[in-house]
C-alpha positions, 0 to 999 in steps of 0.5 A: 773875754777869753783871748781866743775870742779876741784873735781872728787870723784866718780871714778873707776880703774882696781882694779874693773871695770874701764879701767885705773889703779889708777896711770893712773887716778891720772896722768890724774887728775893732767894733767887736773888740778884737785885739788881733786881726789876721788877713789871709788872702788866697795866694795867686795861682793861674790854675784858679783865678776864681777865688785867688788874688792876681799878682797886681791884687796881691800888691794892692792887698799888701799895700792896703794892709800896711795902711790899715796897720797904721790906721788901727794902731792902738785899736786892733793889731793887724797882721798880713798873712797869706793862705797858700797851697801847692798850686800857689805861685806867690812866695810865702815870704814877705808875710807876717805868717802863712796858712797852708791848705789844700783845695784842689785835686789833679785829674790824671785822666783829664789833666784838670784841676778840681776844686773839691770844696766848691761845686758838688758837680766838680767833686762828682766829675773828679771822682768819676772822670779821674778816680775811676768812680772810687770816691775813697781814692779821691779822698786818699789823694786829697789827704796826700796833698795835705801831707805835702802842705804839712811837710812845708811847715806852715805856721797854721795848717788849714781845714785838714779834712776839707774834703768832707765839706760837700759830704755832710749827708755822706753823698760821696763817701763814708767818713767812717770807712777804714780807708778814709780814716787811714788817709786822714791819720797819715795826714795827721801824722805828717802834721805832727812830724813837721810841727804844724799847728792845726786850726779848728775851723768854724767856716763850714758850719757858718756857711751851712755846709756842715754841723761839725768843724774842721777837723771833726771830733774823731780827728781832733781826738786823735790829734790830742792823743798825738800831743798836737796843738790847735788854734781856733779860726773862723775862715771868715769871708764876711764881717759877721763871721769873724769870731763865729762859733769860737765858744762852740769850737773851744768846747769841742777842743776841750771835749777832745781832751785839750787843756789849751789853745794857741792864740796868734798875737802881734808878738807871735803865738801864745798859749791860753789855758781853757 
């Protein structure tokens, strides 16, 4: 089995918005023959309690993972990570690694924080109430958020083009628009400048939102031209998706011109030739 299929390091549980417990995820990872399982619960923010861990739950999360590390020692290496974005109020220290991401846009007119990847109505309201009906202005604001996250130097930069999640049929904006591509490239350049490792995330495909991964083929090709590095992740929210689409993602990575992918192990990131 290829090493990239043995390491799943963007994973959620019932501690945040996942469907399975930490224990169930660990058991499934062991049964599937994984060598590394990395948990990345959504970091606490009072701005969004819908899917983020509370401070008390964060403490429980860390304690439970510490026990699982011992329980599964010699079977599967378990890492305690965190998915952190600009609204997060938890520290990024005290974890084995951290994933940086952007999920929200701030509305200058309403003062609201909108989740751009959950309810289509929220994205619609964000565009029309706070970006004057200009969807590409919202796109530009989103990629500007990604730039800020990239500048903080996360171990892994998550789903760089998540803004497209609810836009599979072009309902909100044109992903071929020069403005869209310019904003995406700015974020990509920031990621390169700060030495980010970009994930190729299969979660949107697993959950039926998209037919392409994050990032899509064009953006992935641009990243390859920049000499960037990638890691394959599933953004798993249940046991069935731990390594969903990894072979297809590897094929997309190879088609974009990459010769290798990074794999996270208990000893850190390792390069695997494709």
